[in-house]
C-alpha positions in Angstrom: 38.7 70.6 62.2 39.6 74.2 61.0 42.9 75.6 62.3 42.4 78.7 64.5 43.2 82.0 63.0 45.9 84.0 64.5 44.8 87.2 66.5 44.5 89.8 64.4 44.7 88.1 61.0 42.1 87.6 58.3 41.4 85.5 55.3 41.2 87.4 52.1 41.8 87.0 48.4 45.2 88.4 47.0 43.1 90.8 44.9 41.7 92.3 48.1 45.1 93.2 49.4 47.2 94.2 46.1 46.5 95.8 42.8 49.0 95.9 39.9 50.5 99.0 38.6 49.2 99.5 35.1 51.7 102.1 33.7 52.9 101.2 30.2 55.5 103.3 28.4 57.7 103.5 25.3 61.3 102.6 26.2 62.6 105.1 23.9 61.0 108.0 26.1 63.2 106.7 29.1 66.5 105.6 27.1 68.7 106.0 30.3 66.6 103.9 32.6 67.5 100.3 33.6 65.3 97.7 31.9 64.6 94.2 33.5 63.7 91.3 31.3 62.6 87.8 32.3 66.2 86.7 31.8 67.4 89.2 34.4 65.7 87.4 37.4 67.1 84.2 38.5 64.3 81.4 38.9 63.4 80.4 42.6 66.0 82.8 44.2 64.1 86.4 44.2 67.5 87.7 42.8 68.1 90.2 40.0 71.1 89.0 38.0 71.3 91.8 35.3 69.8 94.6 33.6 70.3 96.5 30.1 69.7 100.1 29.2 65.9 100.7 28.1 67.3 102.3 24.8 67.9 98.8 23.7 64.2 97.8 23.9 61.5 98.7 21.3 58.2 97.0 22.8 56.2 98.8 25.3 57.3 98.1 28.9 55.9 98.2 32.3 57.2 101.2 34.6 58.3 100.4 38.0 59.5 102.4 41.1 61.6 101.4 44.0 60.0 99.3 46.5 57.7 97.6 43.9 57.5 93.7 43.4 58.0 92.1 39.9 56.1 88.9 39.3 57.0 86.9 36.1 53.7 85.8 34.8 55.2 83.7 31.9 56.1 80.1 33.1 55.1 80.7 36.4 56.8 77.3 37.7 60.0 79.3 37.2 58.9 81.7 40.1 60.6 84.7 39.1 59.9 87.1 41.7 61.9 90.0 42.8 61.6 93.4 44.9 63.3 96.4 43.2 65.1 99.2 44.9 65.3 101.5 41.9 63.1 103.0 39.2 63.2 101.5 35.9 61.2 99.5 33.3 60.3 95.9 33.0 59.2 93.5 30.3 55.5 93.2 29.9 55.8 89.7 31.0 56.0 91.0 34.6 53.0 91.9 36.9 54.0 95.1 38.8 52.7 95.5 42.3 53.2 98.8 44.0 53.4 99.3 47.9 50.2 100.0 49.7 48.5 100.5 53.2 47.3 96.7 53.4 50.3 94.6 52.6 54.0 95.3 52.9 55.6 94.6 49.5 58.5 92.8 51.4 55.9 90.6 52.9 54.3 90.2 49.5 57.5 89.2 47.9 57.9 86.2 50.3 54.3 85.3 50.0 54.5 85.1 46.1 57.8 82.9 46.7 56.1 80.3 48.6 55.8 76.9 47.2 51.9 77.0 47.9 51.5 80.0 45.6 53.8 78.8 43.0 51.8 75.4 42.8 48.6 77.5 42.7 49.9 79.5 39.9 51.4 76.6 37.8 48.0 74.7 37.7 46.0 77.6 36.2 47.1 77.1 32.7 48.7 74.3 30.6 50.8 74.4 27.3 54.7 74.8 26.7 54.5 78.4 27.7 51.9 78.8 30.2 51.0 82.5 31.2 48.9 83.7 34.1 47.3 87.1 34.6 46.3 89.0 37.6 42.7 88.2 37.5 43.7 84.3 37.7 46.2 84.8 40.6 44.0 87.3 42.3 41.8 84.3 43.6 44.5 83.0 45.6 43.4 83.1 49.3 45.9 84.2 51.7 45.9 84.9 55.5 46.7 88.4 56.0 48.4 89.6 59.3 48.3 93.2 60.8 50.4 95.5 58.9 52.9 95.9 61.8 53.2 92.1 62.2 54.0 91.6 58.5 57.1 93.8 58.9 58.2 91.8 62.0 57.6 88.4 60.0 59.8 90.0 57.2 62.6 90.8 59.5 62.6 87.3 61.1 62.4 85.7 57.7 65.3 87.7 56.6 67.3 86.9 59.6 66.7 83.3 59.4 67.3 83.1 55.7 70.6 85.1 56.1 71.7 82.2 58.2 70.6 79.6 55.8 72.3 81.4 52.9 75.5 81.4 55.0 75.3 77.6 55.1 74.5 77.2 51.4 77.5 79.3 50.5 79.8 76.9 52.7 78.2 74.1 50.9 78.7 75.5 47.6 82.3 76.5 48.5 82.8 72.9 49.4 81.6 71.8 46.1 83.9 73.9 44.2 86.8 72.6 46.3 85.8 69.0 45.4 86.0 69.9 41.6 89.5 71.5 42.1 90.6 68.3 44.2 89.3 66.1 41.2 91.3 68.1 38.9 94.5 68.0 41.2 94.2 64.2 41.5 94.0 63.9 37.6 97.1 66.3 37.3 99.1 64.0 39.9 98.1 60.9 38.0 99.3 61.9 34.5 102.6 63.7 36.0 103.5 60.1 37.3 103.2 61.4 40.9 100.1 59.2 41.9 101.9 56.0 41.2 105.4 57.1 42.2 105.7 54.5 44.9 104.0 51.9 43.0 106.6 52.1 40.3 109.4 51.5 43.2 107.6 48.5 44.0 106.7 47.1 40.7 109.8 47.7 38.7 109.2 44.3 36.7 105.9 45.5 35.3 107.3 48.9 34.0 107.3 48.2 30.2 108.9 51.3 28.4 106.1 53.3 26.5 108.5 52.9 23.5 108.0 49.0 23.6 104.3 49.5 24.0 104.2 51.9 20.9 105.8 49.1 18.9 103.4 46.4 20.1 100.4 48.8 19.2 102.0 49.4 15.8 102.4 45.8 14.8 99.0 44.9 16.1 97.5 47.8 14.2 99.4 46.7 11.0 97.8 43.2 11.4 94.5 44.5 12.1 94.5 46.6 8.7 95.9 43.8 6.8 92.8 41.8 7.7 90.5 44.6 6.8 92.4 44.9 3.6 91.7 41.2 2.9 88.1 41.6 4.1 87.7 44.4 1.5 89.3 42.5 -1.3 86.8 39.6 -0.6 83.8 42.1 -0.4 85.0 43.7 -3.7 85.1 40.3 -5.4 81.6 39.4 -4.1 80.3 42.8 -5.2 81.7 42.3 -8.8 80.2 38.6 -9.0 77.0 40.3 -8.1 77.2 42.7 -11.0 78.5 45.7 -9.1 75.1 46.5 -7.4 75.2 50.0 -5.4 78.5 51.5 -4.1 81.7 49.8 -4.4 83.0 48.7 -0.9 85.1 51.2 0.7 88.7 50.7 0.9 90.1 50.7 4.6 92.5 53.6 5.2 95.8 53.1 7.2 96.4 55.3 10.1 100.0 56.6 10.1 102.0 56.8 13.2 103.4 60.3 14.0 107.2 61.0 14.1 107.9 60.4 17.8 111.3 62.0 17.4 110.1 65.2 16.6 107.3 65.2 19.2 107.9 67.8 22.0 106.0 67.7 25.4 103.4 70.3 25.8 104.5 71.3 29.4 107.4 70.1 31.5 106.4 67.1 33.7 108.3 65.0 36.1 108.0 61.4 34.6 109.5 58.1 34.9 112.0 57.4 32.2 109.3 54.7 31.0 106.9 57.2 30.1 107.0 59.0 26.9 104.9 61.8 25.0 102.8 60.4 21.9 100.0 61.7 19.8 96.3 60.5 20.6 96.2 58.9 17.0 99.2 56.6 17.9 97.2 54.5 20.3 93.9 54.2 18.7 92.5 52.2 16.1 89.9 55.0 15.1 89.3 58.6 15.8 86.3 59.6 13.9 83.0 61.6 14.2 79.1 60.9 13.5 77.4 61.0 10.1 77.5 64.5 8.6 74.1 63.9 6.8 70.9 64.7 8.5 69.6 61.3 9.4 65.9 59.9 8.9 63.7 60.1 11.8 61.6 57.4 13.1 59.0 56.9 16.1 61.1 53.9 17.2 64.3 52.0 16.3 67.9 53.1 17.1 68.7 56.1 19.4 70.5 59.1 17.7 72.7 61.2 20.2 73.3 64.8 20.0 75.4 67.1 22.1 72.1 68.0 24.1 72.1 64.1 25.4 75.7 64.4 27.0 75.4 65.2 30.5 78.5 67.2 31.4 77.8 66.9 35.1 78.5 63.1 35.3 79.9 62.4 31.9 77.0 60.0 30.7 74.4 59.7 28.0 70.8 60.7 28.7 68.9 58.4 26.5 65.4 59.5 27.9 65.2 62.4 25.3 66.7 61.1 22.1 65.1 60.7 18.8 65.1 57.5 16.8 66.5 56.5 13.4 65.4 53.5 11.3 67.4 50.2 12.0 68.2 50.2 8.2 70.0 53.7 8.5 72.0 52.3 11.5 73.0 49.1 9.6 74.3 51.1 6.7 76.8 52.9 8.6 80.4 51.9 8.8 81.4 50.0 12.0 83.7 52.8 12.9 80.6 55.1 13.5 78.7 52.5 15.7 79.9 52.8 19.2 80.9 49.7 21.2 82.0 49.0 24.7 85.3 50.6 25.7 84.9 53.5 22.9 85.0 57.0 24.3 82.8 59.7 22.9 84.2 63.2 22.8 82.2 66.4 22.4 84.1 68.6 19.7 81.5 71.3 19.0 80.0 74.0 21.6 80.3 72.3 24.9 83.5 70.6 23.5 85.9 68.6 25.8 83.4 66.2 27.6 84.4 62.5 27.4 81.8 59.5 27.9 83.2 56.3 28.3 81.0 53.5 26.8 80.4 50.8 29.1 77.0 49.0 27.9 76.2 47.1 25.0 73.4 49.4 23.4 73.2 50.1 19.8 72.9 54.0 19.0 74.6 56.4 16.6 75.5 60.1 17.0 75.8 63.3 15.3 79.0 65.0 13.8 79.6 67.2 16.7 80.5 64.3 18.7 84.0 62.5 18.2 84.4 58.8 18.7 87.9 57.5 20.1 88.5 53.6 19.7 91.7 53.0 21.7 94.0 49.9 20.9 93.5 46.7 22.9 97.0 47.7 24.6 95.4 50.9 26.0 93.0 50.6 29.1 90.1 52.6 28.1 89.3 53.8 31.6 92.8 55.2 31.9 92.3 57.1 28.6 88.8 58.4 29.7 90.4 59.7 32.9 93.2 61.3 30.8 90.8 63.1 28.4 88.8 64.4 31.4 92.0 66.1 32.8 92.8 69.9 32.2 96.0 68.7 30.6 93.7 67.6 27.7 91.1 70.1 27.9 93.7 72.9 27.8 94.9 71.5 24.3 91.2 71.4 23.0 90.7 74.8 24.2 93.8 75.9 22.4 93.1 74.3 19.2 89.3 75.2 19.0 88.4 77.4 16.2 85.3 79.4 15.4 83.3 82.3 17.1 79.7 81.4 17.7 80.3 78.0 18.2 83.9 76.8 19.2 84.8 73.4 17.6 87.7 71.1 17.8 88.6 69.7 14.4 89.2 65.8 14.2 92.8 66.6 13.0 93.3 68.5 16.0 91.8 65.8 18.2 94.1 63.2 16.7 97.1 65.3 17.6 96.5 65.8 21.3 99.7 65.0 23.0 99.3 62.5 25.9 101.9 60.9 28.4 101.9 57.3 27.8 102.9 54.7 30.4 102.9 51.0 30.5 99.5 49.0 30.6 100.1 47.9 34.1 100.6 51.4 35.4 97.3 52.4 33.4 95.5 49.9 35.5 97.0 51.2 38.7 96.4 54.8 37.9 92.7 53.9 37.1 92.3 51.9 40.2 93.6 54.7 42.5 91.4 57.3 40.7 88.4 55.1 41.0 88.7 54.7 44.8 89.5 58.5 45.1 86.6 59.6 42.9 84.0 57.2 44.6 85.0 59.0 48.0 84.7 62.5 46.4 81.2 61.3 44.9 80.1 60.4 48.3 80.9 63.8 49.7 79.2 65.5 46.8 76.2 63.4 47.4 76.1 64.3 51.0 76.5 68.0 49.9 73.7 67.7 47.7 71.1 66.3 50.1 72.2 69.0 52.5 71.5 71.8 50.1 68.1 70.0 49.1 67.4 70.2 53.1 68.2 73.8 53.2 65.5 74.3 50.6 63.0 72.4 52.6 63.8 74.5 55.8 63.4 77.6 53.6 60.0 76.5 52.8 59.2 75.7 56.2 60.2 79.1 57.4 57.7 80.5 54.9 54.9 78.2 55.7 55.2 79.1 59.4 55.5 82.8 58.6 52.1 82.7 56.7 50.3 80.8 59.3 51.2 82.9 62.3 53.7 80.5 63.8 57.1 82.2 63.2 56.7 85.1 65.8 54.3 85.8 68.6 51.3 88.1 68.0 51.2 91.7 69.6 47.5 92.4 70.9 48.3 96.0 70.2 48.6 95.6 66.6 45.6 97.0 64.6 43.8 94.0 63.0 43.9 93.4 59.4 40.2 93.2 59.2 39.8 96.9 60.7 42.6 98.0 58.2 40.7 96.5 55.2 37.3 97.8 56.4 38.8 101.5 56.8 40.3 101.3 53.3 36.9 100.1 52.0 35.3 103.1 53.5 37.8 105.6 52.2 37.3 104.1 48.6 33.6 104.4 49.0 33.8 108.0 49.9 36.1 108.9 47.3 33.8 107.3 44.7 30.7 109.1 46.3 32.5 112.5 45.9 33.4 111.8 42.3 
């Protein structure tokens, strides 16, 4: 059963109601005018977020005037639609719609922003960079209200959207506060304040950091001796086989820094058992990925780049990785093969993102990612939280070099200054942060759901608006059919006169 058409409304194609402005100009003829490119409209929002002088452009541009609607025809799924309130030039990737006597441009803006139209435009063409033209989108069928009702609909939409936007802003403000609260918790944790009461109640578990360091030093020495013995055995075997290929690489001994001279980067109120140390003093390895371009394969071992590091939740996205042959992976030294409890740390571009390895999965990684392998006397989750804090990020930011792409060198990474406490206190700090962060994540999930619901409500408002259910009809409005017919007659008369 066909739904009843609201009073005064009429079905028509988009091309019956609008026609694009096809005024193309050379930007150098209008050097002072603002220019809007595709990057200057934020997807899905109808918001203009920037502009540049037309003097910076060379290719021909589309002229627009205040009140016109810009529709981005490239990648229509991005839904780049905006109404301008000034004169200027735009990229040729925009279709420019001027105002007319059939459809209110503010109404048109919202109509092009509706999910129904976006879905229609998105299915017109295929490929990585789909592009639509006016002839294609002109076939879209709309239900056209009387002109006066269009204006009242726009007023109601903007009233309801204003209320929604206020709610969304509140939710986003809450999101920002949760991020600040997360960092505040980390700051308290590594200033010793989070476990202050715990230390009073567990004095028997408070091993001084100096003793812990001594145990790490002895354990590392024993580990190095074993590696040296294994290397000597490997060399003898290599020699007995006629010295095929490369000689086995001799293990390197990592030196402790001079703790006597190490000064704290900032003043912190620590328990006497805490001590500032350099990161390299509590780790077996601090290295990075292979510096050579790896051979690619259709299957095999995943190869991780910075683009696979999800900075929002500090995890690895394995869905978009490429693969390397297993033989390549096997040829890598052990220190470049991540294992459980290792920590990856981005050192180039988006530097300062730690990822704790909690799964037994073979993969390798590029040189823009560092690998930190903590001593068995260091609780990895504690170190991961420490590397997530502003205390460490501020050091990474200070030590980063470069212009186009900032980079934190391995030598700088090894010298990060960290506050070390007993192993038992590391466990307690991690447990407390686990609990607090789980509560934060619950609140963040609730906010995310609320934001998604607000978008559903937004589209519901548009759906009601374009089906005549948002506001009551006024029988005194001139029907859209009469308006269309009169305009057709005026066009016909003009054509006959010519």
